[in-house]
N, C-alpha and C positions, 0 to 999 in steps of 0.2 A: 376455525376455518369451515366454510360452508360450500357445498356444491350448488351452483346456481341452477342446475338442471333438475337434479333429483332431491335437492335440499337436504342431503345427508350431512351430518356434522362430523368433523375430523379434528384431531389434535393439531396444534400449531406447527408441528414438524412435517406435516404432509402438504403437498403442493398440487397434486392431481387426484381427482376422484377415481377410486379403484373400480367403480361400476361403470361410469360414463366416459372416463378419460378426459374430462373437462377440467381446466385449471380452476382451483379453489379460490374463493374470495374471502376477505375478512368480513365478519359481521356476526349478528346474533342469529340464533336459530329462528326459523319462522314461527310466528305466533307468540313470541315472548316479549315483544315490545309493546308499549302502551297503546298503540293504534291498532293492535291486532283485534280481530272480531272476537266477541265473547264466545265462550264455549256454548254449544247448543243446550237449551234448557231441557231438563229431564221431564219427560211426560209422566204425570202421576199414574202409578200402576205399572210402569215399565218393569218387567220382572228382573232385569239385570241391575237397574239403578234405583228403583223405588218399588220394592215388592209389597204385595198386599199383606197385611197382618190382621190377626183376629181382633175384632172390635167388640162383638157381642155374641153370646151363645145363649140359646134358650129353646123352650119347647112350644111357645105360644105363637101360632101362625099369624094371629091378628097383630100382636106386638111387632113381629118381624116385618109385616107389611107397613105398619106405621113408621118404623125406623127407616125402612127403604124410602118411603115417601119423604121423610124429613131430610134424608141425605140427598135425594133427587132435587128437592127445593133449594138446598144449599149448594148444589152443583158439585157434589163430592161423588166421584165414581166409587162403586161398591160391587162386591161379588158375594154370592151366597152359596154355601155348601149345605145341601139338604140330605140328611141321612135317614134311611128307613130300613128296618129289618123286616123283610117280607115273610120269613119263615115262622118265627115265633113271636113277632111283635115285641122283641126285646131291644132296648137301646142301650148301648154302652157309651154312646156319645150323645150330645144334645141333638135334637132334630134339626135345628137351624144354627149355622155359624156364619155370621156376617163379617166380611173383611173389607177394610179400606186401605188405600195406599199409606205407607208409613209416613210420608211427608204431610199427609192431611189428617193424621190420627187426632191431633189436638183440636183441629178445626171441626172435625166430625163430633168429637165429644162436646164441644161448646154448643154446636147446633142442636144436638139431642138434649142437652141440659136446658137450653132455652125453650125448646119446643115442649118439654115435659115439666117445666117449672121445677127443675132440680137445683140443688145447691151447687153453684159453679165452683166453690172452693173444695168440695168433697171429691177426691180423686176416683172413688169407686162408685160414683152415682149412676153411671150407665149400667154397670153390672147389677145394681140393685133392682133394675127393671125386670130381671128374670125372676120367675117364681122360685121360691126356695125348694131345695131338694127334700123329699120326704124322708129318706134314709141317708145317713152320712156314709162316706166311703169306707171308713174303718169299721171292722167288725166289733171293736171294743166299744163303739158308740151305740150298739144295739142293746137296749136294756131289757130286763126281764119284765114279764107281765106284772101288772099291779097285783098286790096280795088278794084283793077281792075277786080277781079273775082267775087266780091260780088255785088249784085244789090244796087243801091243807096237807102237810107232810104226814100227819097221822092217818089220813085216809088211805085205805088199802087200794092201791092201783095194781091191776093184774100184771103179773110178770115182774121179774127182777130188774133193777136199774141197769145191769150189764147184760141183759138178755140179747140174743142175736149174735153173739160172738161165734167165731169159727170153731172154737174149742168145744162148743156145745152141740155135738152131733150124736145121734143115736144110731147104733148098728142096725136096729130093725127098720129105721127109716131108709137107710141106704139100701138094704136088701129089697124092700118093697119098691123102691124106685128102679132098681136093676131089673126086677121081674117085669115091671111095667114097660121098660124100654125093650126088653127082649121080645115082647109080643108084637 
């Protein structure tokens, strides 16, 4: 049962709309029959229905601009997040992160692969455009110096290997510091 005025749907045992007071009619809910207009198309990049997702990350501004140009030529909307650390010039994240709408992710990948003559069958071809990291993320991946750059173990290096511990303090040092602070 359907209300012809507000188009509310009711069970078959109802006869009058509770909101409008209009007698209900038998029928299908609006928009469910074959002649109903199609649902509006989702606009690429709509944050509710087609969010942007990370497409490429890297440090090279030249490559970033080339990727943006390729996406513009393909008619694919894109957004860039640019990060800078102004205090110490340290970066915990890539300087550039390029995002494309989720629905156009594959099309963007194909456009970039075609523009840069990359293998279309390789799934990580776009990520390979970024320069490799100099140091890996895990501390276990940091290796010791080559033997030719390290001093031999037999060489006498000043100080003991465990020097600098808190248990190694001298009473005369403490008293000299106390006298200096008192002045």
